[in-house]
C-alpha positions as CSV (number, residue, x, y, z in Angstrom):
1,M,1.4,22.7,-39.7
2,K,0.8,26.4,-39.9
3,Q,0.0,27.7,-43.3
4,P,1.9,30.5,-45.1
5,G,0.3,33.9,-44.3
6,Y,-1.4,32.5,-41.2
7,I,-0.5,35.5,-39.0
8,E,-2.3,38.0,-41.2
9,A,-5.3,35.6,-41.6
10,L,-5.4,35.1,-37.8
11,L,-5.4,38.9,-37.2
12,L,-8.3,39.3,-39.6
13,F,-10.2,36.4,-37.9
14,V,-9.8,38.0,-34.5
15,A,-10.8,41.4,-35.8
16,E,-13.9,40.0,-37.6
17,R,-15.0,38.0,-34.5
18,R,-14.3,40.8,-32.0
19,L,-17.9,42.0,-31.7
20,T,-19.5,38.6,-32.0
21,P,-21.3,37.8,-28.8
22,Y,-20.7,34.5,-27.0
23,A,-23.0,31.8,-28.2
24,W,-23.0,28.1,-27.2
25,G,-22.3,25.9,-30.3
26,T,-21.4,28.8,-32.6
27,N,-19.1,31.2,-30.7
28,D,-18.2,29.6,-27.5
29,C,-14.5,29.1,-26.5
30,V,-14.2,25.7,-28.0
31,I,-15.7,26.6,-31.4
32,Y,-13.7,29.9,-31.4
33,A,-10.5,28.0,-30.8
34,A,-11.3,25.4,-33.5
35,D,-12.2,28.2,-35.9
36,A,-8.9,29.8,-35.2
37,A,-7.1,26.5,-35.8
38,V,-8.8,26.2,-39.1
39,V,-7.5,29.6,-40.1
40,V,-4.0,28.8,-39.0
41,T,-3.7,25.2,-40.3
42,G,-6.5,24.7,-42.8
43,V,-7.7,21.6,-40.8
44,D,-10.7,21.4,-38.5
45,P,-9.5,19.7,-35.3
46,L,-13.1,19.5,-33.9
47,G,-14.9,18.4,-37.1
48,D,-16.2,15.4,-35.2
49,L,-17.7,17.5,-32.4
50,R,-19.2,20.4,-34.4
51,G,-22.9,20.7,-34.2
52,T,-23.2,18.4,-31.1
53,W,-24.2,21.2,-28.7
54,A,-26.3,24.3,-28.6
55,T,-26.4,24.9,-24.9
56,E,-24.0,25.0,-22.0
57,A,-25.4,21.7,-20.6
58,E,-25.0,20.0,-23.9
59,A,-21.4,21.3,-24.3
60,M,-20.5,20.1,-20.8
61,A,-21.9,16.6,-21.6
62,V,-20.0,16.3,-24.8
63,L,-16.8,17.5,-23.1
64,A,-17.4,15.1,-20.2
65,A,-17.6,12.2,-22.7
66,E,-14.2,13.4,-24.0
67,G,-12.7,13.2,-20.5
68,G,-13.0,17.0,-20.0
69,L,-11.7,20.1,-21.9
70,V,-8.0,19.4,-21.3
71,A,-8.3,15.8,-22.3
72,A,-10.2,16.7,-25.5
73,M,-7.4,19.2,-26.4
74,D,-4.7,16.7,-25.5
75,A,-6.3,14.1,-27.8
76,R,-6.1,16.5,-30.8
77,F,-3.0,18.7,-30.2
78,S,0.5,18.4,-28.8
79,R,1.2,20.6,-25.7
80,V,3.6,23.5,-25.9
81,R,5.8,24.3,-22.9
82,R,4.7,27.5,-21.1
83,N,6.3,30.6,-22.5
84,F,7.0,28.9,-25.8
85,E,3.6,29.5,-27.3
86,Q,3.5,31.0,-30.8
87,R,0.9,33.0,-32.5
88,G,-1.9,30.7,-33.5
89,D,-1.3,28.2,-30.8
90,L,-4.3,27.4,-28.6
91,A,-4.3,28.2,-24.8
92,L,-6.2,27.5,-21.7
93,V,-7.0,30.7,-19.8
94,R,-9.5,32.0,-17.3
95,D,-12.4,34.0,-18.7
96,A,-13.9,37.2,-17.1
97,D,-15.8,35.0,-14.6
98,G,-12.7,32.9,-13.7
99,Q,-13.8,29.9,-15.6
100,P,-11.5,27.8,-17.8
101,S,-11.7,29.0,-21.4
102,L,-9.9,28.3,-24.6
103,A,-8.2,31.1,-26.5
104,V,-5.8,31.6,-29.4
105,C,-2.3,33.0,-28.7
106,M,-1.7,36.3,-30.4
107,G,1.7,37.2,-28.9
108,A,1.5,39.3,-25.7
109,Y,-2.2,38.4,-25.4
110,A,-4.5,35.5,-26.0
111,S,-7.9,36.1,-27.7
112,A,-11.1,34.5,-26.7
113,P,-14.8,35.2,-27.1
114,G,-16.5,37.2,-24.4
115,E,-20.1,37.7,-23.4
116,T,-20.6,40.7,-25.8
117,E,-17.2,41.2,-27.4
118,G,-13.8,39.4,-27.6
119,L,-11.5,39.2,-24.6
120,L,-7.8,39.8,-24.6
121,V,-6.1,37.9,-21.8
122,P,-2.4,38.7,-21.0
123,A,-0.1,35.9,-22.1
124,N,1.2,35.5,-18.6
125,Q,-2.2,34.2,-17.6
126,I,-2.0,31.2,-20.0
127,R,-2.3,28.0,-18.0
128,L,-1.6,25.4,-20.7
129,A,-1.0,25.7,-24.5
130,W,-1.3,23.4,-27.5
131,E,0.5,23.7,-30.8
132,T,-1.7,24.2,-33.9
């Protein structure tokens, strides 16, 4: 359930993380999405996975054990029909390299961490979405 004032808190979260470089285990797409979910709901959906990876290979192994990124998200969230995403919902997008990435819905865009600064992906490029 989204907390009162979550939109303002989410805007502040995105602004604060905008210049934070991508880092496995601390500011990768999964941790970014989980951190956004905490801001929106007050609950950490990935508390059981935090701290279990610090490299790309470790992250891929953890996610493989979960059945993959989409399966890990499906186990923790309910899907939202495309075009019904709300601010604060989580989304699957493609990053700058075309790889699957998690992002947080912000209206016309979804926000995700990028190599040196945050990425804004147009909402029409969202592949799947989950309700926070």
